[in-house]
mmCIF file of the N, C-alpha and C atoms, coordinates in Angstrom:
data_MODEL
# 
_entry.id   MODEL 
# 
loop_
_atom_site.group_PDB 
_atom_site.id 
_atom_site.type_symbol 
_atom_site.label_atom_id 
_atom_site.label_alt_id 
_atom_site.label_comp_id 
_atom_site.label_asym_id 
_atom_site.label_entity_id 
_atom_site.label_seq_id 
_atom_site.pdbx_PDB_ins_code 
_atom_site.Cartn_x 
_atom_site.Cartn_y 
_atom_site.Cartn_z 
_atom_site.occupancy 
_atom_site.B_iso_or_equiv 
_atom_site.pdbx_formal_charge 
_atom_site.auth_seq_id 
_atom_site.auth_comp_id 
_atom_site.auth_asym_id 
_atom_site.auth_atom_id 
_atom_site.pdbx_PDB_model_num 
ATOM 1   N N  . MET A 1 1  ? 0.767   -1.459 0.008  1.00 0.00 ? 1  MET A N  1 
ATOM 2   C CA . MET A 1 1  ? -0.177  -0.055 0.069  1.00 0.00 ? 1  MET A CA 1 
ATOM 3   C C  . MET A 1 1  ? 0.854   1.377  0.209  1.00 0.00 ? 1  MET A C  1 
ATOM 4   N N  . THR A 1 2  ? 0.834   2.084  -0.874 1.00 0.00 ? 2  THR A N  1 
ATOM 5   C CA . THR A 1 2  ? 1.348   3.586  -0.854 1.00 0.00 ? 2  THR A CA 1 
ATOM 6   C C  . THR A 1 2  ? 0.457   4.077  -0.019 1.00 0.00 ? 2  THR A C  1 
ATOM 7   N N  . ARG A 1 3  ? 1.647   5.004  0.685  1.00 0.00 ? 3  ARG A N  1 
ATOM 8   C CA . ARG A 1 3  ? 1.012   5.825  2.150  1.00 0.00 ? 3  ARG A CA 1 
ATOM 9   C C  . ARG A 1 3  ? 1.652   7.112  2.209  1.00 0.00 ? 3  ARG A C  1 
ATOM 10  N N  . THR A 1 4  ? 0.656   7.915  1.904  1.00 0.00 ? 4  THR A N  1 
ATOM 11  C CA . THR A 1 4  ? 1.130   9.494  1.801  1.00 0.00 ? 4  THR A CA 1 
ATOM 12  C C  . THR A 1 4  ? 1.942   9.939  2.900  1.00 0.00 ? 4  THR A C  1 
ATOM 13  N N  . GLN A 1 5  ? 2.782   10.598 2.584  1.00 0.00 ? 5  GLN A N  1 
ATOM 14  C CA . GLN A 1 5  ? 3.595   11.389 3.593  1.00 0.00 ? 5  GLN A CA 1 
ATOM 15  C C  . GLN A 1 5  ? 3.412   12.765 3.942  1.00 0.00 ? 5  GLN A C  1 
ATOM 16  N N  . LEU A 1 6  ? 3.203   12.894 4.962  1.00 0.00 ? 6  LEU A N  1 
ATOM 17  C CA . LEU A 1 6  ? 3.189   14.573 5.674  1.00 0.00 ? 6  LEU A CA 1 
ATOM 18  C C  . LEU A 1 6  ? 4.501   15.185 6.480  1.00 0.00 ? 6  LEU A C  1 
ATOM 19  N N  . ASP A 1 7  ? 4.944   16.095 5.861  1.00 0.00 ? 7  ASP A N  1 
ATOM 20  C CA . ASP A 1 7  ? 6.173   16.435 6.622  1.00 0.00 ? 7  ASP A CA 1 
ATOM 21  C C  . ASP A 1 7  ? 5.804   17.756 7.617  1.00 0.00 ? 7  ASP A C  1 
ATOM 22  N N  . ALA A 1 8  ? 5.589   17.609 8.670  1.00 0.00 ? 8  ALA A N  1 
ATOM 23  C CA . ALA A 1 8  ? 4.955   18.712 9.369  1.00 0.00 ? 8  ALA A CA 1 
ATOM 24  C C  . ALA A 1 8  ? 5.884   19.037 10.579 1.00 0.00 ? 8  ALA A C  1 
ATOM 25  N N  . ARG A 1 9  ? 7.676   19.013 10.147 1.00 0.00 ? 9  ARG A N  1 
ATOM 26  C CA . ARG A 1 9  ? 8.204   19.018 10.856 1.00 0.00 ? 9  ARG A CA 1 
ATOM 27  C C  . ARG A 1 9  ? 8.789   20.605 10.991 1.00 0.00 ? 9  ARG A C  1 
ATOM 28  N N  . HIS A 1 10 ? 8.809   20.955 12.310 1.00 0.00 ? 10 HIS A N  1 
ATOM 29  C CA . HIS A 1 10 ? 9.343   22.139 12.388 1.00 0.00 ? 10 HIS A CA 1 
ATOM 30  C C  . HIS A 1 10 ? 8.284   23.252 12.176 1.00 0.00 ? 10 HIS A C  1 
ATOM 31  N N  . LEU A 1 11 ? 6.887   22.664 12.904 1.00 0.00 ? 11 LEU A N  1 
ATOM 32  C CA . LEU A 1 11 ? 5.524   23.883 12.628 1.00 0.00 ? 11 LEU A CA 1 
ATOM 33  C C  . LEU A 1 11 ? 5.116   23.163 14.017 1.00 0.00 ? 11 LEU A C  1 
ATOM 34  N N  . THR A 1 12 ? 4.457   24.357 14.424 1.00 0.00 ? 12 THR A N  1 
ATOM 35  C CA . THR A 1 12 ? 4.292   24.357 15.783 1.00 0.00 ? 12 THR A CA 1 
ATOM 36  C C  . THR A 1 12 ? 2.384   24.142 15.794 1.00 0.00 ? 12 THR A C  1 
ATOM 37  N N  . CYS A 1 13 ? 2.036   23.945 17.024 1.00 0.00 ? 13 CYS A N  1 
ATOM 38  C CA . CYS A 1 13 ? 0.846   23.864 17.118 1.00 0.00 ? 13 CYS A CA 1 
ATOM 39  C C  . CYS A 1 13 ? -0.433  25.096 16.451 1.00 0.00 ? 13 CYS A C  1 
ATOM 40  N N  . PRO A 1 14 ? -0.985  24.982 16.031 1.00 0.00 ? 14 PRO A N  1 
ATOM 41  C CA . PRO A 1 14 ? -2.026  24.174 15.421 1.00 0.00 ? 14 PRO A CA 1 
ATOM 42  C C  . PRO A 1 14 ? -1.675  22.974 14.410 1.00 0.00 ? 14 PRO A C  1 
ATOM 43  N N  . LEU A 1 15 ? -0.482  23.714 13.455 1.00 0.00 ? 15 LEU A N  1 
ATOM 44  C CA . LEU A 1 15 ? -0.372  23.640 11.830 1.00 0.00 ? 15 LEU A CA 1 
ATOM 45  C C  . LEU A 1 15 ? -0.116  21.891 11.685 1.00 0.00 ? 15 LEU A C  1 
ATOM 46  N N  . PRO A 1 16 ? 0.773   21.263 12.940 1.00 0.00 ? 16 PRO A N  1 
ATOM 47  C CA . PRO A 1 16 ? 0.344   19.774 12.315 1.00 0.00 ? 16 PRO A CA 1 
ATOM 48  C C  . PRO A 1 16 ? -0.891  19.290 12.029 1.00 0.00 ? 16 PRO A C  1 
ATOM 49  N N  . ILE A 1 17 ? -1.828  19.446 13.309 1.00 0.00 ? 17 ILE A N  1 
ATOM 50  C CA . ILE A 1 17 ? -3.012  18.885 12.858 1.00 0.00 ? 17 ILE A CA 1 
ATOM 51  C C  . ILE A 1 17 ? -3.914  19.648 11.966 1.00 0.00 ? 17 ILE A C  1 
ATOM 52  N N  . LEU A 1 18 ? -3.762  21.042 11.686 1.00 0.00 ? 18 LEU A N  1 
ATOM 53  C CA . LEU A 1 18 ? -4.559  21.228 10.598 1.00 0.00 ? 18 LEU A CA 1 
ATOM 54  C C  . LEU A 1 18 ? -3.866  20.540 9.042  1.00 0.00 ? 18 LEU A C  1 
ATOM 55  N N  . LYS A 1 19 ? -2.826  20.266 9.061  1.00 0.00 ? 19 LYS A N  1 
ATOM 56  C CA . LYS A 1 19 ? -2.412  20.074 7.745  1.00 0.00 ? 19 LYS A CA 1 
ATOM 57  C C  . LYS A 1 19 ? -2.655  18.333 7.615  1.00 0.00 ? 19 LYS A C  1 
ATOM 58  N N  . THR A 1 20 ? -2.599  17.861 8.859  1.00 0.00 ? 20 THR A N  1 
ATOM 59  C CA . THR A 1 20 ? -3.207  16.350 9.022  1.00 0.00 ? 20 THR A CA 1 
ATOM 60  C C  . THR A 1 20 ? -4.755  16.456 8.732  1.00 0.00 ? 20 THR A C  1 
ATOM 61  N N  . LYS A 1 21 ? -5.391  17.059 8.805  1.00 0.00 ? 21 LYS A N  1 
ATOM 62  C CA . LYS A 1 21 ? -7.040  17.212 8.773  1.00 0.00 ? 21 LYS A CA 1 
ATOM 63  C C  . LYS A 1 21 ? -7.097  17.382 7.102  1.00 0.00 ? 21 LYS A C  1 
ATOM 64  N N  . LYS A 1 22 ? -6.261  18.123 6.619  1.00 0.00 ? 22 LYS A N  1 
ATOM 65  C CA . LYS A 1 22 ? -6.652  18.520 5.140  1.00 0.00 ? 22 LYS A CA 1 
ATOM 66  C C  . LYS A 1 22 ? -5.756  17.163 4.402  1.00 0.00 ? 22 LYS A C  1 
ATOM 67  N N  . ALA A 1 23 ? -4.867  16.746 4.771  1.00 0.00 ? 23 ALA A N  1 
ATOM 68  C CA . ALA A 1 23 ? -4.417  15.622 4.244  1.00 0.00 ? 23 ALA A CA 1 
ATOM 69  C C  . ALA A 1 23 ? -5.241  14.295 3.933  1.00 0.00 ? 23 ALA A C  1 
ATOM 70  N N  . LEU A 1 24 ? -6.237  14.177 5.026  1.00 0.00 ? 24 LEU A N  1 
ATOM 71  C CA . LEU A 1 24 ? -6.695  12.999 5.025  1.00 0.00 ? 24 LEU A CA 1 
ATOM 72  C C  . LEU A 1 24 ? -8.315  12.908 4.373  1.00 0.00 ? 24 LEU A C  1 
ATOM 73  N N  . ARG A 1 25 ? -8.414  14.485 3.811  1.00 0.00 ? 25 ARG A N  1 
ATOM 74  C CA . ARG A 1 25 ? -9.297  14.864 2.627  1.00 0.00 ? 25 ARG A CA 1 
ATOM 75  C C  . ARG A 1 25 ? -9.178  14.108 1.391  1.00 0.00 ? 25 ARG A C  1 
ATOM 76  N N  . ASP A 1 26 ? -7.768  14.039 1.079  1.00 0.00 ? 26 ASP A N  1 
ATOM 77  C CA . ASP A 1 26 ? -7.456  13.849 -0.033 1.00 0.00 ? 26 ASP A CA 1 
ATOM 78  C C  . ASP A 1 26 ? -7.216  12.595 -0.407 1.00 0.00 ? 26 ASP A C  1 
ATOM 79  N N  . VAL A 1 27 ? -7.482  11.449 0.997  1.00 0.00 ? 27 VAL A N  1 
ATOM 80  C CA . VAL A 1 27 ? -6.923  9.707  0.628  1.00 0.00 ? 27 VAL A CA 1 
ATOM 81  C C  . VAL A 1 27 ? -8.655  9.495  1.243  1.00 0.00 ? 27 VAL A C  1 
ATOM 82  N N  . GLY A 1 28 ? -8.545  7.857  0.780  1.00 0.00 ? 28 GLY A N  1 
ATOM 83  C CA . GLY A 1 28 ? -9.666  7.402  0.916  1.00 0.00 ? 28 GLY A CA 1 
ATOM 84  C C  . GLY A 1 28 ? -10.250 6.679  2.249  1.00 0.00 ? 28 GLY A C  1 
ATOM 85  N N  . VAL A 1 29 ? -11.375 6.457  2.598  1.00 0.00 ? 29 VAL A N  1 
ATOM 86  C CA . VAL A 1 29 ? -11.542 6.067  3.913  1.00 0.00 ? 29 VAL A CA 1 
ATOM 87  C C  . VAL A 1 29 ? -11.038 4.463  4.028  1.00 0.00 ? 29 VAL A C  1 
ATOM 88  N N  . GLY A 1 30 ? -9.934  4.570  5.071  1.00 0.00 ? 30 GLY A N  1 
ATOM 89  C CA . GLY A 1 30 ? -9.473  3.078  5.492  1.00 0.00 ? 30 GLY A CA 1 
ATOM 90  C C  . GLY A 1 30 ? -8.051  3.385  4.737  1.00 0.00 ? 30 GLY A C  1 
ATOM 91  N N  . GLU A 1 31 ? -7.668  4.064  4.120  1.00 0.00 ? 31 GLU A N  1 
ATOM 92  C CA . GLU A 1 31 ? -5.904  4.698  3.784  1.00 0.00 ? 31 GLU A CA 1 
ATOM 93  C C  . GLU A 1 31 ? -5.522  5.170  4.556  1.00 0.00 ? 31 GLU A C  1 
ATOM 94  N N  . GLU A 1 32 ? -4.059  5.087  4.956  1.00 0.00 ? 32 GLU A N  1 
ATOM 95  C CA . GLU A 1 32 ? -3.460  5.536  6.024  1.00 0.00 ? 32 GLU A CA 1 
ATOM 96  C C  . GLU A 1 32 ? -2.523  7.307  5.321  1.00 0.00 ? 32 GLU A C  1 
ATOM 97  N N  . ILE A 1 33 ? -2.150  7.569  6.209  1.00 0.00 ? 33 ILE A N  1 
ATOM 98  C CA . ILE A 1 33 ? -1.085  9.038  5.689  1.00 0.00 ? 33 ILE A CA 1 
ATOM 99  C C  . ILE A 1 33 ? 0.123   8.531  7.095  1.00 0.00 ? 33 ILE A C  1 
ATOM 100 N N  . GLU A 1 34 ? 0.983   8.895  6.763  1.00 0.00 ? 34 GLU A N  1 
ATOM 101 C CA . GLU A 1 34 ? 2.391   9.088  7.545  1.00 0.00 ? 34 GLU A CA 1 
ATOM 102 C C  . GLU A 1 34 ? 2.622   10.747 7.930  1.00 0.00 ? 34 GLU A C  1 
ATOM 103 N N  . VAL A 1 35 ? 2.581   10.795 9.229  1.00 0.00 ? 35 VAL A N  1 
ATOM 104 C CA . VAL A 1 35 ? 2.814   12.363 9.527  1.00 0.00 ? 35 VAL A CA 1 
ATOM 105 C C  . VAL A 1 35 ? 4.394   12.612 10.654 1.00 0.00 ? 35 VAL A C  1 
ATOM 106 N N  . LEU A 1 36 ? 5.302   13.418 9.973  1.00 0.00 ? 36 LEU A N  1 
ATOM 107 C CA . LEU A 1 36 ? 6.217   13.876 10.718 1.00 0.00 ? 36 LEU A CA 1 
ATOM 108 C C  . LEU A 1 36 ? 6.050   14.959 11.615 1.00 0.00 ? 36 LEU A C  1 
ATOM 109 N N  . ALA A 1 37 ? 6.409   15.130 12.766 1.00 0.00 ? 37 ALA A N  1 
ATOM 110 C CA . ALA A 1 37 ? 6.359   16.187 13.450 1.00 0.00 ? 37 ALA A CA 1 
ATOM 111 C C  . ALA A 1 37 ? 7.282   16.322 14.417 1.00 0.00 ? 37 ALA A C  1 
ATOM 112 N N  . THR A 1 38 ? 7.483   17.634 14.976 1.00 0.00 ? 38 THR A N  1 
ATOM 113 C CA . THR A 1 38 ? 8.765   17.672 15.710 1.00 0.00 ? 38 THR A CA 1 
ATOM 114 C C  . THR A 1 38 ? 8.214   18.891 17.360 1.00 0.00 ? 38 THR A C  1 
ATOM 115 N N  . ASP A 1 39 ? 6.806   19.126 16.946 1.00 0.00 ? 39 ASP A N  1 
ATOM 116 C CA . ASP A 1 39 ? 6.436   19.819 18.313 1.00 0.00 ? 39 ASP A CA 1 
ATOM 117 C C  . ASP A 1 39 ? 5.973   18.921 18.707 1.00 0.00 ? 39 ASP A C  1 
ATOM 118 N N  . PRO A 1 40 ? 6.327   18.683 20.619 1.00 0.00 ? 40 PRO A N  1 
ATOM 119 C CA . PRO A 1 40 ? 6.455   17.926 21.752 1.00 0.00 ? 40 PRO A CA 1 
ATOM 120 C C  . PRO A 1 40 ? 4.516   17.885 21.755 1.00 0.00 ? 40 PRO A C  1 
ATOM 121 N N  . ASN A 1 41 ? 3.781   18.831 21.402 1.00 0.00 ? 41 ASN A N  1 
ATOM 122 C CA . ASN A 1 41 ? 2.361   19.077 21.655 1.00 0.00 ? 41 ASN A CA 1 
ATOM 123 C C  . ASN A 1 41 ? 1.711   18.123 20.540 1.00 0.00 ? 41 ASN A C  1 
ATOM 124 N N  . THR A 1 42 ? 2.331   17.596 19.594 1.00 0.00 ? 42 THR A N  1 
ATOM 125 C CA . THR A 1 42 ? 1.453   17.066 18.690 1.00 0.00 ? 42 THR A CA 1 
ATOM 126 C C  . THR A 1 42 ? 1.186   15.756 19.102 1.00 0.00 ? 42 THR A C  1 
ATOM 127 N N  . ALA A 1 43 ? 1.449   14.884 19.716 1.00 0.00 ? 43 ALA A N  1 
ATOM 128 C CA . ALA A 1 43 ? 1.480   13.642 20.104 1.00 0.00 ? 43 ALA A CA 1 
ATOM 129 C C  . ALA A 1 43 ? -0.272  13.666 21.109 1.00 0.00 ? 43 ALA A C  1 
ATOM 130 N N  . ALA A 1 44 ? 0.006   14.396 21.774 1.00 0.00 ? 44 ALA A N  1 
ATOM 131 C CA . ALA A 1 44 ? -1.427  14.295 22.430 1.00 0.00 ? 44 ALA A CA 1 
ATOM 132 C C  . ALA A 1 44 ? -2.314  15.068 21.352 1.00 0.00 ? 44 ALA A C  1 
ATOM 133 N N  . ASP A 1 45 ? -2.199  16.356 20.707 1.00 0.00 ? 45 ASP A N  1 
ATOM 134 C CA . ASP A 1 45 ? -3.057  17.007 19.669 1.00 0.00 ? 45 ASP A CA 1 
ATOM 135 C C  . ASP A 1 45 ? -3.409  15.655 18.909 1.00 0.00 ? 45 ASP A C  1 
ATOM 136 N N  . MET A 1 46 ? -2.667  14.709 18.126 1.00 0.00 ? 46 MET A N  1 
ATOM 137 C CA . MET A 1 46 ? -3.019  14.062 17.540 1.00 0.00 ? 46 MET A CA 1 
ATOM 138 C C  . MET A 1 46 ? -3.854  12.620 17.892 1.00 0.00 ? 46 MET A C  1 
ATOM 139 N N  . THR A 1 47 ? -3.684  12.388 19.224 1.00 0.00 ? 47 THR A N  1 
ATOM 140 C CA . THR A 1 47 ? -4.393  11.361 19.910 1.00 0.00 ? 47 THR A CA 1 
ATOM 141 C C  . THR A 1 47 ? -6.092  11.919 20.154 1.00 0.00 ? 47 THR A C  1 
ATOM 142 N N  . ALA A 1 48 ? -5.994  13.450 20.466 1.00 0.00 ? 48 ALA A N  1 
ATOM 143 C CA . ALA A 1 48 ? -7.557  13.823 20.579 1.00 0.00 ? 48 ALA A CA 1 
ATOM 144 C C  . ALA A 1 48 ? -8.147  13.875 19.192 1.00 0.00 ? 48 ALA A C  1 
ATOM 145 N N  . PHE A 1 49 ? -7.153  14.448 18.406 1.00 0.00 ? 49 PHE A N  1 
ATOM 146 C CA . PHE A 1 49 ? -7.696  14.605 16.906 1.00 0.00 ? 49 PHE A CA 1 
ATOM 147 C C  . PHE A 1 49 ? -8.165  13.349 16.458 1.00 0.00 ? 49 PHE A C  1 
ATOM 148 N N  . CYS A 1 50 ? -7.616  12.219 16.613 1.00 0.00 ? 50 CYS A N  1 
ATOM 149 C CA . CYS A 1 50 ? -8.049  11.007 16.023 1.00 0.00 ? 50 CYS A CA 1 
ATOM 150 C C  . CYS A 1 50 ? -9.478  10.665 16.718 1.00 0.00 ? 50 CYS A C  1 
ATOM 151 N N  . GLU A 1 51 ? -9.519  11.211 17.873 1.00 0.00 ? 51 GLU A N  1 
ATOM 152 C CA . GLU A 1 51 ? -10.595 10.412 18.824 1.00 0.00 ? 51 GLU A CA 1 
ATOM 153 C C  . GLU A 1 51 ? -11.664 11.033 18.163 1.00 0.00 ? 51 GLU A C  1 
ATOM 154 N N  . ALA A 1 52 ? -11.486 12.444 18.482 1.00 0.00 ? 52 ALA A N  1 
ATOM 155 C CA . ALA A 1 52 ? -12.846 13.395 18.206 1.00 0.00 ? 52 ALA A CA 1 
ATOM 156 C C  . ALA A 1 52 ? -13.393 13.168 16.494 1.00 0.00 ? 52 ALA A C  1 
ATOM 157 N N  . ARG A 1 53 ? -12.277 12.879 15.168 1.00 0.00 ? 53 ARG A N  1 
ATOM 158 C CA . ARG A 1 53 ? -12.630 13.058 14.274 1.00 0.00 ? 53 ARG A CA 1 
ATOM 159 C C  . ARG A 1 53 ? -13.102 11.459 13.868 1.00 0.00 ? 53 ARG A C  1 
ATOM 160 N N  . GLY A 1 54 ? -12.757 10.417 14.667 1.00 0.00 ? 54 GLY A N  1 
ATOM 161 C CA . GLY A 1 54 ? -13.429 9.158  13.879 1.00 0.00 ? 54 GLY A CA 1 
ATOM 162 C C  . GLY A 1 54 ? -11.999 8.431  13.160 1.00 0.00 ? 54 GLY A C  1 
ATOM 163 N N  . HIS A 1 55 ? -10.955 8.830  13.531 1.00 0.00 ? 55 HIS A N  1 
ATOM 164 C CA . HIS A 1 55 ? -9.882  8.167  12.735 1.00 0.00 ? 55 HIS A CA 1 
ATOM 165 C C  . HIS A 1 55 ? -8.988  7.340  13.501 1.00 0.00 ? 55 HIS A C  1 
ATOM 166 N N  . VAL A 1 56 ? -8.294  6.267  13.119 1.00 0.00 ? 56 VAL A N  1 
ATOM 167 C CA . VAL A 1 56 ? -7.436  5.639  13.977 1.00 0.00 ? 56 VAL A CA 1 
ATOM 168 C C  . VAL A 1 56 ? -5.955  5.596  13.762 1.00 0.00 ? 56 VAL A C  1 
ATOM 169 N N  . LEU A 1 57 ? -5.365  6.163  15.069 1.00 0.00 ? 57 LEU A N  1 
ATOM 170 C CA . LEU A 1 57 ? -3.772  6.453  15.163 1.00 0.00 ? 57 LEU A CA 1 
ATOM 171 C C  . LEU A 1 57 ? -3.292  5.156  15.196 1.00 0.00 ? 57 LEU A C  1 
ATOM 172 N N  . VAL A 1 58 ? -2.861  4.621  14.256 1.00 0.00 ? 58 VAL A N  1 
ATOM 173 C CA . VAL A 1 58 ? -2.395  2.810  14.169 1.00 0.00 ? 58 VAL A CA 1 
ATOM 174 C C  . VAL A 1 58 ? -1.190  3.056  14.682 1.00 0.00 ? 58 VAL A C  1 
ATOM 175 N N  . SER A 1 59 ? -0.259  4.041  14.702 1.00 0.00 ? 59 SER A N  1 
ATOM 176 C CA . SER A 1 59 ? 1.107   4.115  15.442 1.00 0.00 ? 59 SER A CA 1 
ATOM 177 C C  . SER A 1 59 ? 1.537   5.538  15.638 1.00 0.00 ? 59 SER A C  1 
ATOM 178 N N  . HIS A 1 60 ? 2.895   5.322  16.679 1.00 0.00 ? 60 HIS A N  1 
ATOM 179 C CA . HIS A 1 60 ? 3.169   6.515  17.158 1.00 0.00 ? 60 HIS A CA 1 
ATOM 180 C C  . HIS A 1 60 ? 4.844   6.199  17.512 1.00 0.00 ? 60 HIS A C  1 
ATOM 181 N N  . GLU A 1 61 ? 5.610   6.693  16.847 1.00 0.00 ? 61 GLU A N  1 
ATOM 182 C CA . GLU A 1 61 ? 6.888   6.613  17.533 1.00 0.00 ? 61 GLU A CA 1 
ATOM 183 C C  . GLU A 1 61 ? 7.888   7.858  17.505 1.00 0.00 ? 61 GLU A C  1 
ATOM 184 N N  . GLU A 1 62 ? 8.635   7.649  18.774 1.00 0.00 ? 62 GLU A N  1 
ATOM 185 C CA . GLU A 1 62 ? 9.787   8.894  18.760 1.00 0.00 ? 62 GLU A CA 1 
ATOM 186 C C  . GLU A 1 62 ? 11.189  8.556  18.505 1.00 0.00 ? 62 GLU A C  1 
ATOM 187 N N  . THR A 1 63 ? 11.544  9.122  17.343 1.00 0.00 ? 63 THR A N  1 
ATOM 188 C CA . THR A 1 63 ? 13.157  8.935  16.964 1.00 0.00 ? 63 THR A CA 1 
ATOM 189 C C  . THR A 1 63 ? 14.028  10.258 16.592 1.00 0.00 ? 63 THR A C  1 
ATOM 190 N N  . ASP A 1 64 ? 15.092  10.246 17.580 1.00 0.00 ? 64 ASP A N  1 
ATOM 191 C CA . ASP A 1 64 ? 15.709  11.238 17.111 1.00 0.00 ? 64 ASP A CA 1 
ATOM 192 C C  . ASP A 1 64 ? 15.202  13.143 16.832 1.00 0.00 ? 64 ASP A C  1 
ATOM 193 N N  . GLY A 1 65 ? 14.227  12.971 18.138 1.00 0.00 ? 65 GLY A N  1 
ATOM 194 C CA . GLY A 1 65 ? 13.661  14.518 18.020 1.00 0.00 ? 65 GLY A CA 1 
ATOM 195 C C  . GLY A 1 65 ? 12.454  14.405 17.474 1.00 0.00 ? 65 GLY A C  1 
ATOM 196 N N  . ALA A 1 66 ? 12.204  13.687 16.930 1.00 0.00 ? 66 ALA A N  1 
ATOM 197 C CA . ALA A 1 66 ? 10.904  13.858 15.858 1.00 0.00 ? 66 ALA A CA 1 
ATOM 198 C C  . ALA A 1 66 ? 9.828   12.810 16.399 1.00 0.00 ? 66 ALA A C  1 
ATOM 199 N N  . ALA A 1 67 ? 8.562   12.984 16.030 1.00 0.00 ? 67 ALA A N  1 
ATOM 200 C CA . ALA A 1 67 ? 7.502   11.959 16.013 1.00 0.00 ? 67 ALA A CA 1 
ATOM 201 C C  . ALA A 1 67 ? 6.838   11.237 14.517 1.00 0.00 ? 67 ALA A C  1 
ATOM 202 N N  . ARG A 1 68 ? 6.747   10.316 14.794 1.00 0.00 ? 68 ARG A N  1 
ATOM 203 C CA . ARG A 1 68 ? 6.136   9.662  13.193 1.00 0.00 ? 68 ARG A CA 1 
ATOM 204 C C  . ARG A 1 68 ? 4.884   8.797  13.723 1.00 0.00 ? 68 ARG A C  1 
ATOM 205 N N  . PHE A 1 69 ? 3.706   9.747  12.854 1.00 0.00 ? 69 PHE A N  1 
ATOM 206 C CA . PHE A 1 69 ? 2.486   9.236  13.538 1.00 0.00 ? 69 PHE A CA 1 
ATOM 207 C C  . PHE A 1 69 ? 1.919   8.276  11.836 1.00 0.00 ? 69 PHE A C  1 
ATOM 208 N N  . ILE A 1 70 ? 1.340   7.202  12.374 1.00 0.00 ? 70 ILE A N  1 
ATOM 209 C CA . ILE A 1 70 ? 0.583   6.628  11.147 1.00 0.00 ? 70 ILE A CA 1 
ATOM 210 C C  . ILE A 1 70 ? -1.244  6.814  11.511 1.00 0.00 ? 70 ILE A C  1 
ATOM 211 N N  . VAL A 1 71 ? -1.787  7.891  10.604 1.00 0.00 ? 71 VAL A N  1 
ATOM 212 C CA . VAL A 1 71 ? -3.280  7.636  10.867 1.00 0.00 ? 71 VAL A CA 1 
ATOM 213 C C  . VAL A 1 71 ? -4.006  7.048  9.816  1.00 0.00 ? 71 VAL A C  1 
ATOM 214 N N  . ARG A 1 72 ? -4.764  6.303  10.085 1.00 0.00 ? 72 ARG A N  1 
ATOM 215 C CA . ARG A 1 72 ? -5.910  5.539  9.072  1.00 0.00 ? 72 ARG A CA 1 
ATOM 216 C C  . ARG A 1 72 ? -7.058  6.387  9.204  1.00 0.00 ? 72 ARG A C  1 
ATOM 217 N N  . ARG A 1 73 ? -7.207  6.628  8.106  1.00 0.00 ? 73 ARG A N  1 
ATOM 218 C CA . ARG A 1 73 ? -8.693  7.552  7.659  1.00 0.00 ? 73 ARG A CA 1 
ATOM 219 C C  . ARG A 1 73 ? -10.144 7.112  8.216  1.00 0.00 ? 73 ARG A C  1 
ATOM 220 N N  . GLY A 1 74 ? -10.720 7.520  9.214  1.00 0.00 ? 74 GLY A N  1 
ATOM 221 C CA . GLY A 1 74 ? -12.066 6.784  9.694  1.00 0.00 ? 74 GLY A CA 1 
ATOM 222 C C  . GLY A 1 74 ? -13.355 6.676  8.592  1.00 0.00 ? 74 GLY A C  1 
ATOM 223 N N  . ARG A 1 75 ? -13.725 8.198  8.564  1.00 0.00 ? 75 ARG A N  1 
ATOM 224 C CA . ARG A 1 75 ? -15.169 8.526  7.977  1.00 0.00 ? 75 ARG A CA 1 
ATOM 225 C C  . ARG A 1 75 ? -14.746 9.147  6.754  1.00 0.00 ? 75 ARG A C  1 
# 
């Protein structure tokens, strides 16, 4: 499966979430996007965003000061 990648590194809140919301509009239900972010608040924001919008936070990992999220579009 090809996964769309969104580079939101060096962007501060709320831009990583807003860009994720926009990117999810361009993929079909059940498809996934990969989001890279460096803002430390993005982890909590991404979790809340996915829960509120019906998306699935498939994974979240931290490496070298950056976070990598895999988000599956819900509805």
